C-alpha positions as CSV (number, residue, x, y, z in Angstrom):
1,M,0.0,0.0,0.0
2,T,1.7,3.2,-1.1
3,S,1.3,6.5,0.6
4,E,-0.5,7.9,-2.5
5,S,-3.2,5.2,-2.4
6,R,-3.9,5.3,1.3
7,R,-7.2,7.0,2.4
8,F,-8.0,8.0,6.0
9,R,-11.4,8.1,7.6
10,F,-12.6,11.2,9.4
11,V,-15.5,12.7,11.3
12,Q,-15.7,16.5,11.3
13,F,-17.8,18.9,13.5
14,E,-18.4,22.6,13.4
15,F,-19.5,24.4,16.6
16,P,-20.5,28.1,16.9
17,W,-17.9,28.8,19.6
18,A,-14.3,28.3,20.4
19,L,-13.9,24.8,21.8
20,G,-10.9,25.8,24.1
21,P,-7.8,24.0,22.9
22,E,-5.5,26.1,20.7
23,P,-5.8,25.5,16.9
24,G,-3.5,22.7,15.8
25,R,-3.0,19.0,15.6
26,Y,-3.4,16.7,18.6
27,T,-2.2,13.1,18.7
28,I,-4.5,10.8,20.7
29,R,-3.4,7.4,22.1
30,E,-5.9,5.1,23.9
31,Q,-3.1,3.7,26.2
32,L,0.5,4.6,27.0
33,G,2.9,2.8,24.7
34,E,0.3,2.1,22.0
35,P,0.6,3.8,18.6
36,P,-1.6,6.9,18.0
37,A,-5.2,5.9,17.3
38,H,-6.5,9.3,16.1
39,V,-5.3,12.8,15.2
40,L,-7.6,15.7,16.1
41,V,-7.2,18.8,14.0
42,I,-8.8,22.0,15.5
43,A,-9.2,25.1,13.4
44,L,-11.0,28.4,14.0
45,L,-13.0,30.0,11.1
46,G,-15.9,32.1,10.3
47,A,-15.1,35.5,11.9
48,P,-12.8,38.4,11.1
49,Q,-9.5,38.4,13.0
50,R,-10.1,40.0,16.3
51,H,-7.1,42.3,16.0
52,L,-8.5,43.8,12.8
53,L,-11.7,44.9,14.6
54,P,-11.8,48.4,16.2
55,R,-11.4,48.0,20.0
56,P,-11.6,50.5,22.8
57,R,-8.5,51.5,24.6
58,R,-7.6,49.4,27.6
59,G,-9.8,50.2,30.6
60,R,-12.2,52.5,28.7
61,S,-15.7,52.0,27.5
62,V,-17.2,53.3,24.2
63,A,-20.6,54.4,23.2
64,A,-22.8,51.6,22.0
65,P,-24.9,52.2,18.8
66,P,-28.7,52.1,19.4
67,D,-29.3,49.4,16.8
68,P,-26.2,47.2,16.8
69,G,-25.6,44.4,14.4
70,P,-24.6,40.9,15.5
71,E,-21.1,40.6,16.8
72,P,-18.9,38.3,14.7
73,V,-18.3,35.0,16.3
74,L,-15.8,32.2,15.9
75,T,-16.7,28.8,14.5
76,S,-14.6,25.9,15.6
77,R,-13.9,23.0,13.2
78,A,-12.8,19.8,14.9
79,T,-11.7,17.0,12.5
80,L,-11.0,13.6,14.1
81,V,-8.9,11.4,11.7
82,D,-8.5,7.7,12.2
83,T,-4.8,6.8,11.8
84,V,-5.6,3.3,10.4
85,A,-5.5,3.8,6.6
86,L,-7.7,2.1,4.1
87,D,-6.1,0.6,1.0
88,G,-7.2,2.9,-1.8
89,Y,-10.1,4.9,-3.0
90,E,-12.4,2.0,-3.8
91,A,-12.0,0.4,-0.3
92,A,-12.7,3.8,1.3
93,A,-15.8,4.4,-0.9
94,A,-17.1,1.0,0.1
95,W,-16.5,1.7,3.7
96,L,-18.4,5.0,3.5
97,A,-21.3,3.5,1.6
98,G,-21.9,0.9,4.3
99,A,-21.0,2.8,7.5
100,D,-23.4,3.5,10.3
101,L,-22.9,7.3,10.2
102,E,-24.8,8.2,13.4
103,A,-22.8,5.6,15.4
104,L,-19.6,7.0,14.0
105,A,-20.6,10.5,14.9
106,G,-21.5,9.4,18.5
107,A,-18.2,7.7,18.9
108,A,-16.3,10.8,17.6
109,V,-18.2,13.1,20.0
110,A,-17.1,10.9,22.9
111,R,-13.5,11.1,21.8
112,L,-13.7,14.8,21.2
113,N,-15.2,15.2,24.7
114,R,-12.3,13.3,26.2
115,V,-10.0,15.9,24.7
116,L,-12.1,18.8,26.0
117,H,-12.2,17.3,29.4
118,A,-8.4,17.0,29.4
119,H,-8.2,20.6,28.3
120,R,-10.5,21.7,31.2
121,I,-8.2,19.9,33.6
122,A,-5.0,21.1,32.0
123,A,-6.2,24.7,31.9
124,A,-7.9,24.6,35.3
125,D,-10.9,26.2,33.6
126,P,-14.2,25.2,35.2
127,Y,-16.1,27.0,32.4
128,A,-14.6,24.9,29.6
129,R,-17.4,22.6,28.4
130,E,-18.0,19.5,26.5
131,V,-20.3,19.2,23.5
132,A,-23.3,17.2,22.3
133,R,-24.0,15.8,18.8
134,G,-27.0,18.1,18.5
135,Q,-25.0,21.2,19.2
136,A,-23.0,20.9,16.0
137,L,-23.8,23.2,13.1
138,V,-22.4,20.6,10.7
139,V,-21.3,16.9,11.0
140,R,-19.4,15.4,8.1
141,I,-18.0,11.9,7.7
142,G,-15.8,10.8,4.9
143,F,-12.3,10.0,3.7
144,G,-9.3,11.5,2.0
145,N,-5.5,11.7,1.7
146,G,-3.9,12.4,5.1
147,E,-2.7,15.9,4.4
148,R,-5.9,16.9,2.6
149,V,-8.0,15.7,5.5
150,A,-5.8,17.5,8.0
151,D,-6.3,20.7,6.0
152,G,-10.1,20.4,6.0
153,R,-10.5,18.8,2.6
154,W,-11.4,15.3,1.5
155,D,-12.1,13.0,-1.4
156,R,-15.7,12.1,-0.5
157,A,-17.9,12.9,2.5
158,R,-21.5,12.7,3.7
159,E,-23.1,15.5,5.7
160,L,-25.5,14.3,8.4
161,P,-28.8,15.9,9.0
162,R,-29.1,18.3,11.9
163,A,-30.3,16.7,15.1
164,A,-33.9,17.3,15.9
165,P,-34.8,19.7,18.8
166,G,-34.8,17.8,22.1
167,T,-32.2,15.2,21.1
168,L,-29.1,16.7,22.6
169,R,-29.2,13.8,25.0
170,G,-31.7,11.3,25.9
171,G,-34.2,11.7,23.1
172,A,-37.3,13.8,22.5
173,G,-39.4,11.8,24.9
174,R,-37.2,12.6,27.9
175,V,-37.2,16.3,27.1
176,H,-41.0,16.2,26.7
177,A,-41.4,14.5,30.1
178,L,-39.4,17.2,31.8
179,R,-41.4,20.1,30.3
180,P,-38.4,22.4,30.4
181,Q,-40.1,25.6,29.3
182,E,-42.9,25.2,31.8
183,R,-40.3,24.4,34.5
184,L,-38.2,27.4,33.5
185,A,-41.2,29.7,33.8
186,A,-42.0,28.4,37.2
187,L,-38.4,28.8,38.4
188,L,-38.2,32.4,37.2
189,A,-41.6,33.3,38.7
190,A,-40.5,31.8,42.1
191,R,-43.3,29.2,41.9
192,D,-40.7,26.4,42.0
193,V,-37.2,26.0,43.4
194,A,-34.0,24.5,41.8
195,L,-32.7,21.8,44.1
196,A,-29.0,21.4,44.7
197,C,-29.3,17.7,44.0
198,E,-30.6,18.5,40.5
199,E,-27.3,20.2,39.6
200,L,-25.3,17.4,41.2
201,V,-27.2,14.8,39.3
202,L,-26.5,16.6,36.0
203,R,-22.8,16.5,36.7
204,V,-23.0,12.8,37.5
205,R,-24.9,12.1,34.3
206,L,-22.2,13.9,32.3
207,D,-19.5,11.7,33.9
208,V,-21.6,8.6,33.3
209,D,-22.1,9.4,29.6
210,A,-18.4,10.0,29.3
211,E,-17.6,6.8,31.2
212,R,-15.7,8.6,33.9
213,W,-16.9,6.0,36.4
214,R,-14.7,7.0,39.4
215,E,-15.9,10.7,39.2
216,A,-19.5,9.5,38.7
217,A,-19.3,7.2,41.7
218,L,-17.9,10.0,43.9
219,G,-20.4,12.5,42.8
220,L,-23.3,10.1,43.0
221,R,-22.8,9.6,46.8
222,I,-23.3,13.4,47.4
223,A,-26.2,13.6,44.9
224,L,-28.0,10.7,46.5
225,E,-27.7,12.2,50.0
226,A,-28.8,15.6,48.8
227,A,-31.8,14.1,46.9
228,L,-33.0,12.1,50.0
229,A,-32.9,15.3,52.1
230,E,-34.3,17.7,49.5
231,L,-37.1,15.6,48.2
232,E,-38.5,14.8,51.7
233,P,-40.8,17.9,51.7
234,W,-42.5,16.6,48.5
235,R,-43.0,13.0,49.8
236,E,-46.8,13.4,49.6
237,L,-46.8,13.8,45.8
238,R,-48.0,10.8,44.0
239,G,-45.4,8.1,43.5
240,L,-42.7,9.9,45.4
241,P,-42.8,7.8,48.6
242,E,-42.0,4.7,46.6
243,R,-39.2,6.6,44.8
244,L,-37.6,7.7,48.1
245,A,-37.8,4.1,49.4
246,Q,-35.9,2.9,46.3
247,L,-33.3,5.6,46.8
248,R,-32.7,4.5,50.4
249,E,-32.3,0.9,49.2
250,H,-29.3,2.1,47.1
251,R,-27.7,4.1,49.9
252,D,-25.3,1.4,51.2
253,G,-24.3,0.3,47.8
254,V,-23.6,3.8,46.6
255,R,-21.5,4.5,49.6
256,A,-19.5,1.3,49.1
257,V,-18.9,2.1,45.4
258,A,-17.8,5.6,46.3
259,D,-15.3,4.3,48.8
260,A,-14.0,1.9,46.2
261,A,-13.6,4.7,43.7
262,L,-11.3,6.5,46.1
263,Q,-8.8,3.6,45.7
264,S,-9.1,2.4,42.0
265,G,-11.4,1.9,39.0
266,L,-14.7,0.2,39.2
267,D,-15.6,-3.3,38.1
268,D,-18.7,-4.1,35.9
269,A,-21.0,-4.7,38.8
270,Q,-20.1,-1.4,40.4
271,V,-20.5,0.4,37.1
272,A,-24.0,-1.1,36.8
273,L,-24.9,0.0,40.3
274,V,-23.9,3.6,39.5
275,G,-26.0,3.6,36.4
276,A,-29.0,2.1,38.2
277,A,-28.8,4.4,41.2
278,L,-28.5,7.5,39.0
279,G,-31.5,6.4,37.0
280,R,-33.5,6.1,40.3
281,I,-32.6,9.6,41.3
282,E,-33.5,11.0,37.9
283,A,-36.9,9.2,38.1
284,A,-37.5,10.7,41.5
285,L,-36.7,14.2,40.3
286,R,-39.0,13.7,37.3
287,A,-41.8,12.6,39.7
288,R,-41.3,15.7,41.8
289,T,-41.3,18.0,38.8
290,A,-44.4,16.5,37.3
291,G,-46.3,16.8,40.5
292,G,-44.9,20.0,41.9
293,I,-45.4,22.6,39.2
């Protein structure tokens, strides 16, 4: 297989904000000592260079026009390239024709999020965030010569349809069940309150989806204790006493898994317990929301 005949598979995303890591190429290994599995190429496009835009002097404000136009924003392009080459154009075309594009996009989002999580840790930036498939402006999957792909070009590619509203995570049915607009109105009007356990559960869910099981187990212990305390005033709502009883049944197991997570990774049984307990807390919170607004 010559270098000219090799074709490399890629998944490319565009997001309407700067992802965080500096533009450039990043080599990704799954384990220390293994060859690189992927190369991530991050580029910024779509807005004028900031140094070309008029800016006020340091420390001084300027008058704002009464009818301002939209501020130019950056678009991030993230291209994840598989380092295992295909033998020629025909083999690559056959791969693209038979590939499960949505599955490939989901796997690529997970890998991209591992990079963004590493960036958040490296930069000590709590505001750096991960991404969801539905937040991408564009998702492309295709193949090309290595340098062409790294430069944002390709031989052939397919562009996936935009994700439907409500499918950022969990599907439209989950979003419908939570009635987010109605809940938001209730929170803003002080007819409802946001519980601390709700935020804690969201953080655990993010860790579970990213398969950061140790972090999920440690966060789950606090989330469960907070949920048991904070949901008690609503125990008269339909179905909530049963939900609270189920949460108490998980208490000892969650504590044990959190203690284990302080020492090492989790085994399959412990991972399953984390997922089951998190699902129970989420169900209890949905029951409280459905009956409390």
